[in-house]
Backbone as numpy.savetxt, mean C-alpha at the origin, in Angstrom:
# Nx Ny Nz CAx CAy CAz Cx Cy Cz
16.24 -7.85 11.86 15.02 -7.64 11.58 13.83 -8.28 11.62
12.77 -7.36 11.52 11.30 -8.13 11.51 10.33 -7.94 10.73
9.25 -7.90 10.38 9.12 -7.67 8.95 7.25 -7.72 9.19
7.09 -8.42 10.40 5.84 -8.54 11.05 5.13 -9.94 10.03
6.47 -10.94 10.62 5.75 -12.29 9.71 6.60 -12.81 11.14
6.54 -12.51 11.58 7.73 -13.00 12.44 6.85 -14.01 14.10
6.21 -12.80 14.13 5.00 -12.95 14.95 3.40 -12.50 15.21
2.82 -12.95 13.43 1.77 -13.39 12.85 0.35 -13.60 13.40
-0.48 -12.94 13.79 -2.29 -13.84 13.69 -2.20 -14.59 12.96
-3.36 -15.89 13.22 -3.42 -17.07 12.09 -3.60 -16.79 11.04
-4.30 -16.01 10.89 -5.19 -15.46 9.38 -4.38 -13.90 8.83
-3.83 -13.25 8.90 -2.30 -12.49 8.81 -1.50 -13.45 7.83
-0.86 -14.46 9.18 0.02 -15.72 8.49 -0.79 -16.07 7.82
-1.74 -16.86 7.75 -1.76 -17.71 6.09 -2.77 -16.69 4.69
-2.53 -15.40 4.83 -2.96 -14.37 4.06 -0.91 -14.54 3.60
-0.30 -13.81 4.50 1.56 -14.34 4.28 1.60 -15.05 3.02
1.55 -16.43 4.27 1.52 -17.48 3.23 0.81 -18.11 1.41
-0.14 -17.75 1.78 -1.01 -17.61 0.43 -0.21 -16.76 -0.61
0.31 -14.99 -0.48 1.32 -14.50 -1.26 2.70 -14.49 -1.12
3.45 -15.41 -0.31 4.41 -15.27 -0.10 4.82 -15.18 -1.79
5.37 -16.02 -2.83 6.21 -15.72 -3.94 5.69 -14.10 -4.19
4.95 -13.97 -3.92 4.16 -11.67 -5.25 4.56 -11.34 -3.71
4.72 -11.49 -2.32 4.95 -10.61 -1.80 6.34 -10.74 -1.84
7.39 -11.19 -1.87 8.59 -10.97 -1.67 9.21 -10.43 -3.05
8.96 -10.93 -4.66 9.12 -10.29 -5.76 9.02 -8.62 -5.98
7.53 -7.91 -4.61 8.10 -6.64 -4.66 9.76 -5.70 -4.44
9.72 -6.21 -3.83 11.98 -6.41 -2.85 12.16 -6.40 -3.69
12.02 -7.00 -4.59 12.83 -7.44 -5.96 13.07 -6.90 -7.39
11.54 -5.94 -7.34 11.84 -5.70 -8.89 12.36 -4.64 -8.99
12.76 -3.86 -10.34 14.66 -3.20 -10.26 13.44 -1.35 -10.04
12.46 -1.26 -9.67 11.60 0.02 -9.67 12.20 0.16 -7.97
12.29 -0.59 -7.57 12.95 -0.31 -5.66 13.75 -0.45 -5.40
14.56 -1.99 -6.25 16.55 -1.99 -5.44 16.68 -0.16 -6.53
16.53 -0.10 -7.67 16.90 1.43 -8.24 16.33 2.74 -7.09
14.81 2.60 -6.54 14.65 3.29 -5.63 15.86 3.66 -4.41
16.61 1.70 -3.94 16.68 1.94 -2.84 18.74 2.94 -3.47
19.03 1.83 -4.45 21.14 2.84 -4.03 20.53 4.00 -5.20
19.62 4.79 -5.44 19.04 5.86 -5.85 20.38 6.21 -7.35
19.93 5.21 -8.19 20.16 5.67 -9.36 18.60 5.60 -10.47
16.91 5.55 -9.49 16.27 5.41 -10.17 16.36 6.90 -10.68
15.80 6.68 -12.33 15.44 8.04 -12.71 14.54 8.85 -12.42
15.05 10.28 -12.08 13.28 11.42 -11.70 12.64 10.89 -12.75
12.33 10.75 -13.61 11.09 10.52 -15.05 10.29 9.63 -14.23
10.70 8.39 -14.00 9.89 8.01 -13.19 9.75 8.07 -11.87
10.20 8.40 -10.88 9.72 8.43 -9.53 8.63 9.23 -9.97
8.55 10.47 -10.46 7.84 11.06 -11.20 6.31 10.79 -11.35
6.46 9.90 -12.98 5.35 8.65 -12.70 5.07 8.21 -11.53
5.24 7.43 -11.13 5.07 6.47 -9.60 4.57 7.74 -8.53
4.85 8.97 -8.24 4.73 9.54 -6.68 3.09 10.10 -7.61
3.00 10.39 -9.14 1.76 10.75 -9.51 0.61 9.88 -9.33
0.62 8.77 -10.28 -0.08 7.94 -10.24 -0.08 7.56 -8.34
0.40 7.04 -7.90 0.08 6.70 -6.74 -0.93 7.60 -5.71
0.02 9.16 -6.11 -1.45 10.12 -4.96 -3.10 9.49 -5.20
-2.97 9.32 -6.82 -3.55 8.67 -7.24 -5.06 8.13 -6.53
-3.99 6.75 -6.78 -3.98 5.65 -6.00 -4.74 5.76 -4.59
-3.85 6.37 -3.19 -4.65 7.06 -2.28 -5.48 7.44 -2.17
-6.10 8.84 -2.77 -8.07 8.63 -2.82 -8.40 7.50 -2.98
-8.42 6.57 -3.71 -9.07 5.19 -4.20 -9.13 4.68 -3.14
-8.17 4.14 -2.70 -7.94 3.91 -1.02 -7.91 4.57 0.37
-8.22 5.27 0.76 -8.88 6.55 1.45 -10.19 6.16 1.14
-10.97 5.59 -0.44 -12.10 5.68 -0.25 -12.53 4.37 -0.15
-12.25 3.62 0.13 -12.36 1.89 0.71 -12.54 2.43 2.26
-11.12 2.49 2.66 -11.25 2.47 4.62 -12.69 3.50 4.64
-12.82 4.33 3.24 -14.49 4.74 3.89 -15.12 3.80 4.26
-15.44 3.45 3.28 -16.70 2.14 2.87 -16.41 1.17 4.04
-15.46 0.71 4.17 -15.33 -0.80 5.72 -15.88 0.10 6.90
-15.77 1.62 6.39 -15.90 1.81 8.36 -17.87 1.95 8.69
-18.37 1.66 6.31 -20.09 2.21 7.17 -19.95 0.62 7.88
-19.43 -0.53 6.93 -20.29 -1.62 7.75 -19.28 -2.30 8.66
-19.62 -1.46 9.60 -18.73 -2.24 10.80 -19.38 -1.42 12.19
-20.36 -2.76 12.40 -20.75 -1.97 13.78 -20.69 -1.59 15.08
-18.90 -1.52 15.92 -18.14 -1.44 16.31 -17.69 0.36 16.29
-18.59 1.10 17.13 -17.72 2.29 17.18 -16.21 2.71 16.32
-15.61 1.83 17.57 -14.34 2.11 17.41 -13.36 1.33 16.16
-13.99 0.39 16.11 -13.66 -0.64 14.41 -13.77 1.08 13.32
-14.97 1.78 13.57 -15.72 2.90 12.49 -14.63 3.59 12.49
-14.18 3.94 13.68 -13.49 5.36 13.56 -12.19 4.66 12.96
-12.25 3.87 14.09 -10.27 3.29 13.38 -10.06 3.83 11.30
-11.20 2.87 11.03 -11.34 3.32 9.56 -11.39 4.48 8.73
-12.53 4.85 9.70 -12.09 6.73 9.61 -10.73 7.43 9.21
-10.18 7.42 10.47 -9.20 8.22 10.65 -7.88 7.40 9.85
-7.95 5.98 9.50 -6.66 5.24 8.59 -7.66 5.97 7.19
-8.45 6.78 7.10 -8.76 7.21 5.33 -7.83 8.41 5.36
-8.10 9.18 6.41 -8.17 10.45 6.82 -6.96 10.28 6.97
-5.02 9.67 7.75 -4.32 9.41 7.60 -3.48 9.49 6.07
-3.89 8.86 5.12 -3.72 7.80 4.34 -3.96 9.41 2.78
-4.52 10.81 3.00 -5.56 11.25 2.12 -4.00 12.52 2.85
-3.76 12.48 4.33 -2.91 13.70 4.82 -1.64 13.51 4.88
-1.08 12.26 5.20 0.23 12.45 5.95 0.50 12.11 4.54
0.58 11.48 3.54 0.79 10.42 2.20 0.35 11.99 1.32
-0.17 12.40 1.55 -0.86 13.57 0.04 0.43 14.43 0.70
0.47 15.41 2.25 2.11 15.83 2.46 3.25 15.29 1.54
3.73 14.05 1.68 4.82 13.38 1.19 4.78 14.17 -0.14
3.86 13.59 -1.15 3.71 13.86 -2.88 3.52 15.03 -3.20
3.13 16.17 -2.12 3.02 17.39 -2.73 4.45 17.98 -2.38
5.11 17.57 -1.57 6.77 17.64 -1.37 7.90 16.93 -2.60
6.97 16.34 -3.31 7.57 15.63 -4.46 7.68 16.60 -5.13
6.63 17.36 -5.61 5.75 17.92 -6.59 6.21 18.88 -5.71
7.00 19.92 -5.59 7.69 20.80 -6.00 9.13 20.48 -6.27
10.17 19.94 -6.13 10.92 19.31 -6.14 10.65 18.84 -8.10
9.72 17.65 -8.61 9.91 16.74 -9.86 8.12 18.00 -10.74
8.29 18.88 -10.05 7.47 19.89 -11.11 5.57 19.23 -11.25
5.25 19.05 -10.55 3.85 19.02 -10.62 3.20 18.93 -8.91
2.06 19.00 -9.50 0.64 20.12 -9.16 -0.39 19.33 -7.76
-0.91 20.24 -7.43 -2.43 19.06 -7.73 -3.09 20.05 -8.11
-3.30 19.84 -9.59 -3.93 20.09 -10.88 -3.22 19.06 -11.93
-2.39 18.68 -11.72 -1.85 18.21 -12.30 -2.07 16.53 -11.90
-2.05 16.50 -10.61 -2.74 15.33 -9.82 -4.08 15.25 -10.84
-4.96 15.83 -10.66 -6.69 16.06 -11.00 -6.64 15.72 -12.50
-5.88 16.03 -13.05 -5.86 16.04 -14.56 -5.32 15.03 -14.54
-4.44 13.94 -14.26 -3.71 12.83 -14.85 -4.73 11.76 -15.21
-4.16 10.89 -16.72 -4.19 9.55 -16.65 -4.34 8.15 -16.24
-5.21 8.33 -16.13 -5.13 6.32 -14.02 -3.60 5.16 -15.55
-3.10 4.26 -15.27 -2.58 3.75 -15.70 -3.82 2.64 -15.85
-3.43 2.05 -17.23 -4.47 0.46 -16.80 -4.18 -0.10 -15.42
-3.04 -0.70 -14.85 -3.06 -1.06 -13.62 -3.44 -0.24 -12.65
-3.23 0.67 -12.88 -3.68 2.21 -11.62 -4.88 1.87 -11.47
-5.47 2.30 -12.57 -7.44 2.01 -12.16 -7.95 0.21 -12.15
-7.27 -0.58 -12.38 -7.67 -2.37 -12.35 -7.90 -2.35 -11.23
-5.97 -1.85 -10.02 -6.56 -2.06 -9.34 -6.69 -1.10 -7.65
-7.03 0.30 -8.58 -8.87 0.90 -8.18 -10.26 -0.18 -7.33
-10.22 -0.45 -8.86 -11.44 -1.23 -8.98 -11.84 -2.23 -8.25
-9.88 -2.93 -8.25 -10.61 -4.40 -7.94 -10.77 -4.46 -6.03
-9.55 -3.74 -5.62 -10.25 -2.94 -3.82 -12.17 -2.49 -3.52
-12.08 -0.96 -4.93 -13.61 -0.87 -4.29 -14.92 -1.89 -5.08
-14.52 -2.91 -5.36 -15.88 -3.78 -5.59 -15.69 -4.41 -4.93
-14.36 -4.70 -4.01 -14.25 -6.07 -2.99 -15.04 -5.24 -1.36
-15.37 -3.92 -1.67 -16.07 -3.56 -0.41 -17.43 -3.16 -0.16
-17.79 -3.10 -2.07 -19.31 -3.01 -2.38 -20.01 -4.90 -2.56
-19.24 -5.63 -2.72 -19.50 -6.82 -3.08 -18.60 -8.26 -1.77
-17.59 -8.11 -1.72 -17.44 -8.95 -1.16 -17.64 -8.46 1.20
-16.94 -9.88 1.28 -18.60 -9.35 2.82 -16.10 -8.29 3.58
-17.30 -8.02 4.66 -15.94 -6.96 5.66 -14.40 -7.93 5.38
-14.46 -8.78 5.99 -12.48 -9.31 5.18 -11.98 -9.64 4.34
-12.86 -10.34 2.98 -13.14 -9.53 2.06 -12.08 -8.26 1.67
-12.94 -7.41 1.59 -12.84 -5.72 2.18 -11.36 -5.59 2.46
-11.17 -5.72 4.08 -9.97 -5.44 4.53 -9.19 -6.03 3.86
-9.19 -7.32 3.86 -7.94 -8.39 2.51 -7.68 -7.65 1.59
-8.46 -7.33 0.68 -7.98 -5.76 -0.13 -7.09 -5.02 -0.64
-7.65 -4.42 1.45 -6.86 -3.16 1.05 -5.60 -3.14 2.11
-5.81 -4.43 2.61 -4.41 -4.26 3.88 -3.03 -4.44 3.15
-2.95 -5.14 1.34 -1.22 -4.98 1.11 -0.37 -4.10 1.41
-1.16 -3.24 0.58 -0.56 -1.59 0.20 0.78 -2.01 1.89
-0.71 -0.81 3.37 0.06 -0.25 3.86 0.77 -1.60 4.85
0.84 -2.63 4.83 1.64 -3.48 5.47 2.65 -4.67 3.91
3.02 -4.14 3.20 3.28 -4.55 1.98 4.92 -3.08 2.57
4.43 -2.23 2.57 5.32 -0.61 2.25 6.17 -1.13 3.61
5.66 -1.21 4.86 5.79 -0.94 5.93 7.35 -2.41 5.82
7.06 -3.66 5.78 7.55 -4.66 5.35 8.58 -3.76 4.75
8.79 -3.78 3.31 9.74 -3.21 2.44 10.14 -2.69 2.81
9.74 -1.36 3.97 10.78 0.32 4.48 11.22 -1.15 5.67
11.06 -1.59 6.51 11.83 -1.89 8.09 13.33 -3.14 6.47
12.86 -3.87 5.93 13.75 -4.83 5.60 14.77 -3.31 4.37
14.79 -2.59 3.65 15.18 -1.43 3.34 16.26 -0.89 3.93
14.97 -0.22 5.62 16.41 0.09 6.75 17.34 -1.04 7.05
16.91 -2.51 7.03 17.74 -3.39 7.70 19.23 -2.71 6.59
19.03 -3.27 5.02 20.14 -2.95 3.70 20.58 -2.01 4.45
20.43 -0.95 4.58 20.89 0.43 4.31 21.94 0.62 5.75
21.61 -0.66 6.93 22.57 -0.51 7.99 21.92 0.22 9.19
20.49 0.15 8.22 19.45 1.45 9.20 19.13 2.95 9.59
20.56 3.87 8.63 20.91 5.12 8.40 20.54 5.34 6.24
20.16 6.10 6.15 20.19 7.00 4.76 20.84 8.17 4.94
22.11 8.49 3.63 22.37 10.19 3.50 21.57 10.76 3.46
22.02 12.31 3.56 21.07 13.14 3.67 21.29 13.33 2.11
22.35 12.90 0.77 22.25 13.64 -0.51 21.62 12.49 -0.75
21.53 11.71 -0.64 20.25 10.04 -1.03 19.21 10.87 -1.62
19.17 11.08 -3.26 17.93 11.77 -4.38 16.15 11.14 -3.54
15.88 9.90 -2.84 15.37 9.20 -1.81 14.88 9.52 -0.99
16.00 10.25 -0.42 16.28 10.57 1.27 14.58 10.06 1.85
14.19 11.14 1.85 13.13 11.33 2.11 11.23 10.00 1.83
11.67 9.82 0.89 10.41 8.35 0.49 11.22 6.91 1.26
12.28 6.67 1.56 13.19 5.91 2.39 12.61 6.35 3.93
12.76 7.22 4.64 12.81 7.30 5.86 11.15 7.02 6.14
10.29 7.53 4.50 8.99 7.19 5.18 8.55 6.14 6.03
9.33 5.42 4.62 8.60 4.23 5.17 9.87 3.38 5.77
11.10 3.66 6.16 11.88 2.76 5.98 11.70 2.49 8.00
12.19 3.72 7.99 12.43 4.58 10.04 11.78 3.50 11.02
11.97 2.81 11.50 11.26 2.12 12.76 10.75 3.50 13.36
10.84 3.71 13.49 9.94 4.42 14.33 8.21 4.18 14.87
7.91 4.98 15.32 6.53 4.53 15.45 6.02 4.70 13.23
5.09 3.93 13.54 4.29 4.58 12.23 3.39 5.15 12.76
3.44 7.01 12.08 2.27 7.70 11.72 0.76 7.76 10.69
1.49 7.27 10.03 0.93 6.86 8.67 -0.57 5.61 9.21
0.06 4.08 9.68 -1.02 3.36 9.70 -0.06 2.60 10.70
-0.82 1.57 11.63 -1.05 1.22 12.58 -1.06 -0.17 12.30
0.15 -1.16 11.48 -0.15 -2.28 11.31 -0.80 -3.01 11.73
-0.40 -2.94 13.51 -1.02 -3.96 13.97 -1.92 -3.98 14.58
-2.81 -2.98 14.49 -4.60 -2.74 14.51 -5.34 -3.79 13.43
-4.47 -3.17 12.56 -5.16 -3.28 10.46 -5.24 -5.00 10.76
-4.10 -5.90 11.19 -4.06 -7.69 11.70 -4.21 -8.11 12.43
-4.77 -6.79 13.42 -6.21 -7.41 14.58 -6.87 -8.06 13.74
-7.43 -6.74 13.58 -8.71 -6.47 13.30 -8.93 -8.02 11.29
-7.99 -7.98 10.78 -8.19 -9.11 9.75 -8.31 -10.56 10.41
-7.19 -10.50 11.58 -8.51 -12.08 11.90 -8.93 -11.80 12.86
-9.60 -10.87 13.79 -10.96 -11.21 14.34 -11.93 -11.83 13.59
-12.11 -10.63 11.79 -12.83 -10.52 11.02 -12.90 -11.83 10.66
-11.52 -12.55 10.29 -11.83 -13.92 10.16 -12.59 -14.88 11.03
-12.23 -14.69 12.26 -13.18 -16.05 12.84 -14.78 -15.60 12.71
-15.25 -14.71 12.31 -16.23 -14.13 12.19 -16.78 -15.48 11.13
-16.26 -15.57 10.05 -17.18 -16.08 8.58 -16.58 -17.78 8.39
-17.25 -17.82 7.14 -17.15 -19.33 6.93 -15.93 -19.84 6.27
-15.71 -20.69 5.71 -14.33 -21.09 5.45 -14.42 -19.92 3.88
-15.67 -20.31 3.04 -15.60 -19.94 1.37 -15.49 -18.34 1.63
-15.57 -18.04 2.83 -15.18 -15.90 2.91 -13.98 -16.10 3.21
-13.51 -16.76 3.80 -12.32 -16.95 4.31 -11.13 -17.17 2.92
-11.49 -18.15 2.06 -10.54 -18.45 1.18 -11.03 -16.86 -0.33
-11.96 -16.91 -0.09 -12.35 -15.55 -1.45 -10.94 -14.58 -0.38
-11.08 -14.06 0.80 -10.45 -13.35 1.33 -8.49 -13.49 1.12
-8.05 -14.62 1.45 -7.27 -14.57 0.79 -7.13 -14.39 -0.97
-7.42 -14.31 -1.84 -7.29 -14.14 -3.42 -7.03 -13.09 -3.18
-8.55 -12.21 -2.72 -8.31 -10.85 -3.04 -7.27 -10.26 -1.90
-6.53 -10.24 -1.14 -5.34 -10.39 -0.56 -4.13 -10.07 -1.33
-4.14 -11.28 -2.11 -3.17 -11.66 -3.20 -3.29 -11.35 -4.50
-4.56 -10.81 -5.13 -4.91 -9.77 -6.61 -4.77 -8.91 -5.50
-4.14 -8.55 -4.30 -3.44 -6.70 -3.94 -2.19 -7.05 -4.38
-2.13 -8.20 -3.89 -0.68 -7.88 -3.81 0.88 -8.05 -4.73
-0.66 -9.09 -5.68 -0.58 -9.04 -7.27 -0.25 -7.18 -8.25
-0.58 -7.04 -7.79 -1.04 -5.06 -8.43 -0.20 -4.04 -7.50
0.33 -4.84 -6.71 1.26 -4.05 -5.64 2.35 -4.28 -6.60
3.26 -5.11 -6.90 4.16 -5.09 -7.66 3.84 -5.19 -9.46
2.66 -5.17 -9.88 2.63 -4.64 -10.55 2.43 -2.69 -10.55
2.32 -2.48 -9.51 2.21 -0.82 -9.46 3.56 -0.69 -9.84
4.74 -1.07 -9.18 6.34 -1.15 -9.55 6.76 -0.68 -10.37
6.01 -2.30 -11.52 6.34 -1.96 -12.63 5.86 -1.67 -13.67
4.51 -0.78 -13.72 4.04 0.40 -14.61 4.80 1.64 -14.38
4.99 2.25 -13.20 6.20 3.12 -13.04 7.62 2.49 -13.76
7.50 1.66 -13.78 9.34 1.55 -13.88 8.86 1.56 -15.17
7.92 0.54 -16.32 7.91 0.74 -17.78 6.68 2.25 -18.50
6.76 2.76 -17.26 6.37 4.47 -17.05 4.90 3.50 -18.82
3.59 3.26 -17.61 2.84 2.41 -18.93 2.05 3.10 -19.72
1.51 2.40 -20.45 0.45 3.70 -21.14 -0.90 3.01 -22.22
-1.99 3.50 -22.08 -2.95 2.69 -22.58 -2.43 2.40 -23.96
-2.84 1.37 -24.49 -2.13 0.71 -25.92 -2.89 1.64 -27.02
-4.01 2.37 -26.84 -5.15 2.65 -27.36 -5.40 4.05 -27.31
């Protein structure tokens, strides 16, 4: 099994080490465990899918903002394409499940964001505006990286296959299948994270580690808000 931790560049390795406890907690969350074994209630999965669709709009915005700060055209293009893939590829999966679970584009547009979802989006977008490029990238990196890591672990746990009658087979195959990842090149993301870490001082690297760990915490909280079907208290 490989979870991208075996041969990491220096700064991405520091990020993973800084967020180690939080990172592993996502895999053990009851939402993830129930999703893997197929016992997850459809209403919880629907709640998650709808909130996630709106989160992806925000991470696409974050990718675009990072792209505007890149002097290198290749970096700029990579982030623009990452934003497009986040919207196009992931949106197709969300709308596919919408047909099954009973929601459509208008339902997503009118959705009230949970406190966790709104806070996570605000954290990412704030770092893209007020942090260095490294801090901005560190804030968005846990989402695609953690999902890919989870996918590899799930694939290993299931023995490299998922039954067609599994209620969440499409989701598992999307993130767990070891075939080339069409939505995000994690290696390219981590290369930029490492390269940009070499361009800033220790203080900026420390802030980036904190931004990374904060986003990893929000990833766990995202499972939790779906598991509890979080609502605003007032």
